[in-house]
C-alpha positions as CSV (number, residue, x, y, z in Angstrom):
1,M,33.9,68.2,-55.3
2,D,31.1,70.4,-55.0
3,N,31.1,70.9,-51.2
4,C,34.8,72.1,-51.4
5,L,34.0,74.7,-54.0
6,L,31.1,75.8,-51.7
7,I,33.5,75.9,-48.9
8,K,36.1,77.8,-50.7
9,D,33.3,80.5,-51.9
10,K,32.3,81.0,-47.9
11,L,36.0,81.3,-46.7
12,K,36.3,83.8,-49.4
13,S,33.2,85.7,-48.1
14,L,34.6,85.4,-44.3
15,K,37.8,87.0,-45.6
16,S,35.8,90.1,-47.1
17,L,33.8,90.8,-44.2
18,R,36.3,93.1,-41.9
19,Y,34.0,95.1,-39.8
20,P,32.7,94.2,-36.3
21,K,28.9,95.0,-37.1
22,K,29.4,91.9,-39.4
23,Q,29.7,89.6,-36.4
24,K,26.5,87.9,-37.1
25,E,26.9,87.4,-40.7
26,I,30.7,86.0,-40.0
27,L,29.2,83.5,-37.3
28,K,26.3,82.2,-39.5
29,L,28.9,81.9,-42.4
30,L,31.1,79.7,-39.8
31,V,28.2,77.5,-38.9
32,E,27.5,76.9,-42.7
33,T,31.1,75.9,-43.6
34,A,31.1,73.7,-40.5
35,Q,27.9,72.0,-41.5
36,L,29.5,71.6,-45.1
37,I,32.8,70.0,-43.9
38,R,30.8,67.8,-41.8
39,N,28.3,66.8,-44.7
40,S,31.2,66.3,-46.7
41,Q,32.7,63.7,-44.5
42,E,31.8,59.8,-45.4
43,L,32.0,57.0,-42.9
44,S,33.9,54.1,-43.6
45,P,32.3,51.0,-44.9
46,R,32.5,49.1,-41.3
47,R,31.0,52.4,-39.8
48,Q,28.3,52.3,-42.4
49,E,27.6,48.9,-41.7
50,I,27.4,49.2,-38.2
51,F,25.1,52.5,-38.6
52,Q,23.0,50.6,-41.0
53,T,22.6,47.7,-38.3
54,I,21.3,50.0,-35.8
55,Q,19.0,51.4,-38.2
56,D,17.6,48.1,-38.8
57,H,17.3,46.8,-35.4
58,Q,16.0,50.1,-33.8
59,S,18.4,49.8,-31.0
60,V,21.0,47.2,-30.1
61,S,23.7,46.6,-27.6
62,A,27.3,46.5,-27.7
63,D,27.4,42.8,-27.3
64,F,24.9,42.5,-30.1
65,L,27.2,44.3,-32.4
66,H,30.3,42.5,-31.4
67,R,28.4,39.1,-32.2
68,R,27.4,40.5,-35.5
69,F,30.8,41.7,-36.5
70,L,33.1,39.0,-34.9
71,A,36.1,39.7,-37.1
72,V,36.2,43.4,-35.7
73,D,38.1,43.7,-32.3
74,P,35.8,44.8,-29.4
75,R,38.2,47.8,-28.7
76,L,37.8,49.2,-32.3
77,L,33.8,48.4,-32.2
78,R,33.9,50.5,-29.2
79,Y,36.0,53.3,-31.1
80,D,33.6,53.4,-34.1
81,L,30.4,53.7,-31.8
82,K,32.2,56.3,-29.9
83,Y,32.6,58.1,-33.2
84,L,29.2,57.5,-34.3
85,V,27.7,59.2,-30.9
86,D,30.2,62.0,-30.9
87,N,29.1,62.8,-34.5
88,G,25.3,62.8,-34.1
89,Y,24.7,59.4,-36.4
90,I,23.4,57.4,-33.0
91,A,22.2,58.0,-29.6
92,K,23.8,56.1,-26.4
93,V,20.9,55.3,-24.1
94,G,22.0,54.4,-20.7
95,K,25.5,54.7,-18.9
96,T,26.8,51.2,-17.8
97,R,26.3,47.7,-19.0
98,G,22.7,48.1,-20.2
99,V,23.8,50.7,-22.8
100,L,21.7,50.6,-25.9
101,Y,22.6,52.4,-29.2
102,T,19.7,53.6,-31.4
103,V,19.6,56.1,-34.3
104,S,20.0,59.6,-33.3
105,S,17.1,62.2,-33.8
106,Q,19.5,64.8,-35.2
107,N,21.2,62.3,-37.8
108,P,23.5,64.4,-39.8
């Protein structure tokens, strides 16, 4: 709830800035607001467990995760991995069959 109040305060301050000279301040406030929104979003329990597994093992393959999460459909597992990569939680190393997933150095 605290993040929601902070976001509302940031948006109110954005509305009060109406002069073009304040563009840098507006941009800075927008970036701060985006970071607050991103930090307020939490991972689902399955994605948390996938992330924790990657943290525990340093680097893992999609096959390793598929064997670890047998009840999860492989397509859903790939979707979760893509979500984690796109949001900066993990990094994808490689491009084809030998892809490994590691914890991102820019972890949110």
